[in-house]
N, C-alpha and C positions, 0 to 999 in steps of 0.2 A: 609722157613717152608718145614720140606718134610719128612714122614714116611720113608724115604731112610737112613740106618744109616749110619754113618760118614759123612754127609751132609755139617757138620758145626763142626771149625774148635773146636780140644779140649781147654778147657779152659787155659791161660798161667799160670805159677806160678810167675814170673814177668810181669811188665808192663810197655807198652813204654813210659807213661807218667810218672808225677810228685804224680801221688796218690796214695795212697796205693791199695791192691786187694782188701781189704772192701768196701772200697769208690766204685770202680769201680761192685763189685758183687750187692752194696743195693742200688746205684745211677743210675745206668744206665744197669743194668742185663747183664754186662759184654762185652756191645755192641763191644766196642774195639778187643779185644779176639774173633769176632765171623769177620765172609766175612762180606764188606761194603752190605747194603743191596741194593745199587742202582747199580744191572750188564746191566743197557740199555748202547747202543752202544753212547752216543750220541759223536759228534765229539768235541775234543777239541781244543784250539787257535793253536799249531804248527799245525794238520790237514790244519785250516783255513787259516791261511797262506800259504803253502807251495799250498793249492787248488786256492786262488787266484793270488802266482804268477805263476804257469805253466799253469794258464790260458789267463792273461795277462799284464807276464813279470813284471821284479822289476820294471819298472819305474810307473805300476799301483802298487804298494805297499808301493813305495813314497810316492804316490799321497794319500793311504789310511793315511800315516801318516803327512800328511799335514792338510790334511783333521781334524782331530781328534784334530790339537792343532789350528785349524780356531776355532771347537767346545768349547775349553775352552775358547774362546774371544769371542763367538755369542752365550755364554749362561752367560754371565757375569751378567744379571742385575734379574735372575730368580727369586732367594731366599730375595734378598735383594739389591737396586740397586747401593748401597753406598759400598762393600765388592765387589769388582774384583773375579770372579769366579773361583777356579784353578789358579788365573794366574800363571805366570813360577817362580818357586824358586832360590833367590840369593846363590848361592853358590852351588847349587845342581850338583852333577855331580858324586864324587866320595864316597858321605858320609862324608867325612872329610871337607867339605869346610868352612864354617862358625860358631864363635862360637858367644853369642846372647847379652854379655857384660851385662848388669844390667839388671835383671830379669822382666822379663814380671808382671805386678798387678794379682795378685791373686795365684803365683806361689813362690815367694817373700819367701822361707822356706829353712832351712839345709837340703838338704834329708835325706831318715834316710838311715843307713847302709844296705846291704842283711846281713839275719842274720835269724837263729834256734832255737830261743828262744821260750818259753814256755810262751808267753805275747802278747799282741798290743803295740807294740815300735810307737809311736811320734816323730813329732820333738822335739825339745829343745823348748821351750816358750808355748808348746800344752799340755791340759788336757785332759784326758780320764773318761766316766762314762760309766759303766754297765745300760741300759737303760730298758730291760727287758730280761729273758730269759727261757728259754723250762721250765715250770711247772708254771712258775709263773699266779698268777690268771687274769682270764681276766674278769668272767662273776659272779653276783652272790652268792655266797656259794660255791665259789671254795677253795680246802684245800691248804693249803701250801705243796708244793712241797714234799715228802720223795720217795724219789727215790728206795726204800724198801717196798713202800706200792703204786704203781701206780697200778688205777684202769680205767680203761675206764671212768667211771662218771666224774670222777676229772679229768682226759685228758680232756674232750671234754668242759669243762670250764679254761681250762687253757694255757698259751701259745705255742701252738706247739712246732715240732719238726727239725730240720734243716733249721731253717730259708732264705729264699732267697730275691729275691724281698723285695723293701723295697719304702714305697712312706710315703714322710710326706705332708698331704693336707693344707693348710689354713681352718677354720670352719668362720673367719668373717677377716677382714681387718688388725686387729690388729698385726693378727701372734704369738699371745700369746695363742690362742686356734687350737689345732691342730688332726686331725684326723690320726694315724698311722696304715699302712694297712701293712701288712708283708705276704709271703707265705711261705709255709710250703712244702720244696721238697719230702722230701724222707722220710722215719723212716729206722735206722740201728740199728736194735733188738740187734745183738750182742753188741751194745754198750749203746745203751738205760736200758738196764737192768742189775743188778750186775753179776758177774760175776760167773757162776755156776747153774744161773737161768733161763737161755732160750737154749733150747734145739730146734739149726738150724732145724732136723731130726723129731722134734715132738713141734710145737710150744704149747701153751693152747689157747681154746677161747678164755680167757680174753686178753691173751698177744696180740693175734692178734686184738680185738678190743680194745685195749691200742691203738696199730698202727694207727687206721684207724682212730681214733678220735686226733691222731696228725699230719695228713692229712690236706693239704687246707690254708685255710686262718686264719688269725687275726687280728681284725678291734679293737683300741682301741683308747679310748684319752690321748694325748700324750701335754698337755701343757708347756710353757715355764716358766722353775720355775728361783727364785729371781738372781739364778747366775749363771742364760744361758744356765741352762742343760734343757733337759725334765723329764718331773716328768706325767709319769701313772696312770691315776685317775677313779676312779669309775665312770660308765657314762652308760646313756642309748642305747648310740651309741655301746656300746661295745658288740664286736659280736664272735662266733668261726665258723664255715665253714668250716667241715669236710666229710669226703668220705660219710654220711650220707644226707647231708642235700642236700634239692629238689632246681635244675635248670627247668630254662625254656629255651628248643629247639628252638631259631627262625631265621630268614633267610632261604633261597631258599629251605633249604634240611630237616627241621624242618618236619618233618609227613613223611620222605620217608620212604620205606618198608625197606631199609637198617638199620635203625634205632630202630626199631621196634622189642620190644621182649615180654616175657611173660607177665613180670611184667609194662611192659608200651607197650603196642597195639600200641598209640599213636603214636609214636615216635616221643612226646615234651615233654617230662618230664624226665630228667636223675639223677639217685640219685648222687650226692660226685663229686669233682673233684680233680686231685692226680698229684703228681709231676709236683707242681706247679713251672715255672722255672722263670725267669727274668719277669717282667711284666713294663706296664710304665702308668702313671698318665695323661689321657687326661684332656683338656681343659674345659671340663665342670665337672672336680670334681668327676668321677669315676678312679676306674682302671681299666686297661685290664689287665688278666695274663694267660701266657702261658702253658698247659699243654702238659709234652714235653714227656719223656719218661716213655709212657705209657704200651708200647709194654709186659715191665719185669713180668707185672701183675697177665698177662694170658696165662691159664696152656693148655697143652692136643694139640697144634696144631696140630701134628701128628695125630690125631682122624681123622682129618678132611681130606676130600676124594676129593671132586669136584677141578678142576685142575685151574678153575677161582678164588675160596676164597682161597687154597696155595697159589697162585701168588700173592694176594691182604695182605695175610699174610708175605710171606716173606716178599716183599717189605717195608712192617713195623718191619723187625725187630720180629717177633715174634719165639719162638726157639720151639722142642718139648721135652714134660716130665712135672712134677712139674714145678713151681715156687719155687724159695727161699724164700719167706716168706710163702709158702703152706696157700695163702688164700679161694682155691677151695675147701679146704675142709670145709671151712665153710659155704659159700654161692656160689651156683653154677655159679652165674654171669660171678664169675672171670674164668670157663671153656668155653673155648669155643668151643667146642663139643657140650657142653648142651647148652651154649645162644651164639652164635655164632655171631650177631650184639652185643652184650655190647663192642666188644672192638670197634666199630665204632662209642661209643659214649664218647669215649676221642681221643685227640687230639687237641681238639678246644684253640682256645681263649673266655676267660670267662671275664665277667664284672661284679664288683662288685659294688654296689653304699653305700657308707660309710655312706651320709646322711639319708638315710633312713636302720634299722636295720632291716625292715620289709619287704624290696623289695626283692624278690626273685633273685637271681641269674642268668643270663643270658651266654649259651653257643652260639657264633655267628657262624654258618657254611657258612655262605657268605664268609669269610675269609679263609675258605678251613682248609683241617684236615694234619694237619703232627706233626712234634714231634716240634712245635712250642715254641723258647728260650722265645719269647717275644714278645710284640705288643706297636709300640708306632705312637704317632698321629703326623702330621703336616696338618696345615689347607692353601692350596691351595691358589692363588692369587685370584678365583671364586671364595674363600668360599666355594668347597669341603673338604671332611674329606678323607688322607691317609692314610694308618694302612701301615707301613712295620714290617715286622716277616721277620730272621729269622729259615730253619730247621737245628735241631743241631745233622749234620750227617756227617761223611766221605763223601763227592762227594754229599751233598743235597744240595737244593738250596736257592736261596735270594728271598721272593715276597712281593707284595705289593698288597693293594685293593684300591680302588676311588671310595667313596659315589655317587651315583645318586643326590640327596640330599644337602643341603647344611645349613654349621654350625650355628647354633642361639648362639649368645655369650650371657653369662649369666650364672648363677650357681643356675639359678631359679628352681623348680621344671621342670617346665613347658619344662622349655628349657634344662634340663639333659635328662628328657623323649624323644623331639625332638633328640635331639642329638645321641642317644642310639640308636632311630631308624635308626641311616643315614646307621647303618653297617651293614644291613638288606639288603639294597640293593644297588648293585655294577656292578663294576667289578675287579675280580681277575686276576691278573699279574705275570708270573714268569722272572728272569732276563736272559740275554744272555748278558757276556762280548765280549769285542774283544779287543785285545790290539794291538797297532801300531805300533811296531819291529818285527823285522824278525825273523821267527822263529830261524836259529842258534843262537840267542842271545838272547831264553829262551834256556837253556840246565838245567834245575834242581841245579843248584849251588847255584841259588842265587844273582849270579855276574850281577850288572846292565847292561839295554842294554847300547849302544854308545848315546841315547837322555841323558841318568841321571837319568830316574827314569821309575817306571814301571806304564803303564797309559795305557787310551784307550777310547773306546765309547762302549755302550750299548745299547741295544733294553730290551722295555717292552713283551712279549709275553701276548698275553690274550690268559687265559684258559675257562671262564667263563660270563657270566654276568646274571644272576635274571636266567628264566631257558632256556636260551640260550648257549649252546656249543659250545665251538672255536675249538674242538679237536676233530677232527677224528677217531668215533669210540668207544666215551664217550659221556652219557648223562649228562644234568648239574650238576643232583644229585651225576653222578658216579662222576663226576669232580672233587665238591667240598667234597667226604667221601673219594675219593680216587685219591686226588690231587698228591702225588707222584708220580701216576703210568701216570698223566695225563703231568704233568712236563716232563716228559722222553720223552712223545708222540713228545712234540714240540720241543725238542732240548733243554731246559736249560743248561745254564752253572755249569757242576759240583766245587762246593766249598770247602776250607778246614774249615769241622765245622762252618758253619756261625752263630753267638748266638744272643748278642744283639746289637739292629740296633738304629739311635737313629737320629734324624732330632736336628739342633744346631741352638739354639735358637737366635742368634746374629749373623753368618754368612747364615744359612739357608740351608747349606749343609749337607747330610747326613753322615755319618759314622756308619761300621759296624765293632764287632770284631772277626777276624776268628781264631779260638784257636787254631786250629792243627792238621794235618793229616799225622799221621808216613806211611800212607799207598801209598801218592801222589805218582807215578811212580813204587811204587810195578810192581811188573810180573802180569800181568791182569789188570791192572789196569792204570785209566789216569795219566799222564803224564803232570807235569809242563807245564802252560799255564802263560800267563803276571799277571793273575788278582792272579794267586797261583803261582809263581816263584820256590819254592825249591821242593824236590824229599825230602821223607823223612822229611818233614815237625812236627817238634817238638815244636818249638817255636811259632808259632802263628804269623798274621800279622793283621793290620788295613787298611780297604780301607774304601776310601771319595770319594761319589760324587756328584755331581749338578744337580739338577734338582728342577721344583715348586712343583711336584708331580703327576700333571695330564697331563704330557708330556711322550709320548712312547720312545722317545730316549733321552741317559744321556751320557755326559764324567764323567768319575773315575781317581782315579788313589791311588796310595798306599803310605798313609800318614808313617807306620810304618812299618818293618817289623824285627821281634822281636828277640833275642835272647841276645847273650853276645857281648857288644860291638866290643870288640879286634875279633872279628869274619868278616873272608870277608862276609858272607854271613846276614851279618845284615843290614840294610839301616833306619836311623832317620830322614826323613823328608830333606835332607840334613843336618842337624846340624853337628858340630865336633863330633864326636861320640865317644871321651876321654870325652868328659865332661857331658854325660848321665847315667843315672843310668838303669843298667842290667836289661831289661823285657821279660817274658815267658807266654806265653799262655795266654791274653786282652780273657775275659768275659764278662765282662757289663763297660757298658758305660755312663758316664753324665757328664754334663755341669758346668760350675759356671756361674756368673752375665756379665763377661768376657767375656763369649766365650771360654773358654780354655775346652780341650779334658781334664776329669778323666777317667781312666781304671782301674778297677779289676780285677785280675789275678786268677787263676784256675788252677793247675797241675804244675806250675813252674820246670819246666826242667833245671832248673840253678844249684838246690845245695840247695836253699835256701827258708824260707817261703813264700808264695803267701802276693800280698800288694796291695795297691791304688798307682797309678800316677797320675801325672798332666801333659799334654803335650799341649803348646800351638799350636797353628793349623794356625797362619797368622803371619808376620813379619819374623824378621830376628831370633827370638827367634823358629820357627815353628820346630817343632819334637825335642825340650830340654824335654825329659822324666825326672822327678824328681820323688823319690818316697817317700810318703808325710806317709807312715805308712805299717807295716807290721802285720800279725795275726798270734795266735799262732802257736806252731806245730802244725801239720798235716790237718791244717783247709782251708777254701777256702776263696779268703773274695766277700761279695756277694752286694746286692745293687748297688751304691750304692749313696745318696742320698746329695749333695752340694748346701751348701745356703751359703749367705752373713757370718755369723759368726757361721756354724754349720757344721761339716761333718760325717753323716750318714753311720757304714756298717753294712753287718750282717757277723758273724762271726760263718762259718757252718762247722760241720765236726770237733772239735776241738780234733786233738789228734789219728783219728778213724783211727785202725787198726794197728798204729803204737807200738812199745816199744823204749820207758816203756808207751808211750802215753804221754795224756794231763790233767792234773788237775785243767783248766783254767776253770771259770771267779773265784771260791771260794774257789781254795784249796783242795778241793775233786773228787766229782764224773762230769769228764768234763760236760760243757753244752753249745748249740749253744746261743749264744745270740747278743743280737743289742747294739752299742756303738756308743756314740756319741764323737766326740773330736771336742775342741772349743780352741780359744787362753786363757793363763793365763790372759791376758790383758783384755779378751771378743772385742777385735779386731775384726778385719776383718779375713777369712780367708787366708793367704799366702801375706799377704797386712802389 
């Protein structure tokens, strides 16, 4: 951000992803139409290898590759002793090697064909149900939804807009009573209100307040019905969390001068959460939710004159002038020239306890501040809590947090309080990846190197722990509040939009969705490296690594290099590419009870609707991508939740910005909603 005219590129009229321009504008502030905010000169893999070879010779480079292969074997017991860690793949080498024969349990269904229907399409033998949609009642006194008569008071009691993360949390051992916790990532006012009633240049205060109430999260009780579906019920646990809900700031940056505002001189209480993207259910029964594209809500950065603050705002992607939504006209906290620290109070991981409707939600500063896509927990062998999170931006980073204290099993209120506090004290790290192939073999084309796969080693670089900074020139508070700049300083690896990152509960490995990065290899930008092997990457890839969680080194490989299976630059774990479903722009990940990976997509660049896909990660069918469902035209597939006998997805922004748009799910005004899919005979999913 700068007061200098022309510093940022003009907005594009066409977009480099499968999203509509309207989605790009309201979801992320058109971030892909501006230069990537990471302008650091971190070396990338090609530089690393050339440096190694020039210093120590080609034989030494070969030794690096041998050490990597040894690392895969050496770490074979870190997560689950019975599962070899990243063992060599049979048939690997050209992406056309093997086919799997019989279907893997959990993936035995007829794949859905790519399509552009205005419907949720599921496999033969499956049925679907809309569980809850935008505007449905959540709290007592909520009126029935009427798109022509919306009010802020009504929306504060109704299910919010643009559902993203979905958590289904059992309330007891029966599995019949559950909390359904859903993020409401963003509002698209041009789609929310009937045509001709919303003026983008001059929204009314009531329309702005409706949008404030449509952000945040919903907590509802969702019990299993007699037919196996989910039924939302009135409950004392039902709750709406909005832009006006008070959050407690905890951890090492709580009370920092960088977080103090005129409304909160203590720097410990924040009103609201916004742009909540993906999330995770903790082992202690709470929800972690990532605040992602918060930058777009803050106006008039061009009026900031302090060079240090200008650098910080630019690194987080703020642009000059008014915002799209014009919130700053109705509350000065959205104007950085009037409340310069308010922007620092967003971009955190927040924690919600659905078990206690009166509990104040928490913002955890020890996990760092950036565009958190999600936050997901692994319990290390020594009992410490490890939280993984991606920064969803072109050329940004992958992080983890390791607690000082140890996890207390159980779902009691005492255990929850203990475990929530673990996220306030620990060490924050950022990842550096190194490939094991010669630089000449990573040429940006996506062609596999001679060893048959993209793989290598990694290192976790410490940033801060408590009040101790490990980054020269940064205090600990500055590391937590300006985490991106601290990670730049230590030389983290620039990634292709790291989004959802989750541990597999069966094999213990960690899986990360990297959605895309069409700027990879562009003039002035980082070129291809082994963990991000394609220039102009429009289809994304899926990364897999193995570690216990507390270690500072790991081994990694790419499970999928997504796109059209017939294209030379795609890879499906070594599986026969003629037998897989095409997949583009992986976004969220989940796992079934067998340990199969499930991937939802966002911005399909192959000309069809987004969907949900299953992928075995071990055995001869490793990499066999099968499409389980598609969502309506213009929509993104979010969530997902995969249980033995039910799958949940959040259908976000159906028809947004398109012509003729969408009338899903009810045949009228399009409404984002949660969908449950079950086998028609009540049996196990994919069996």
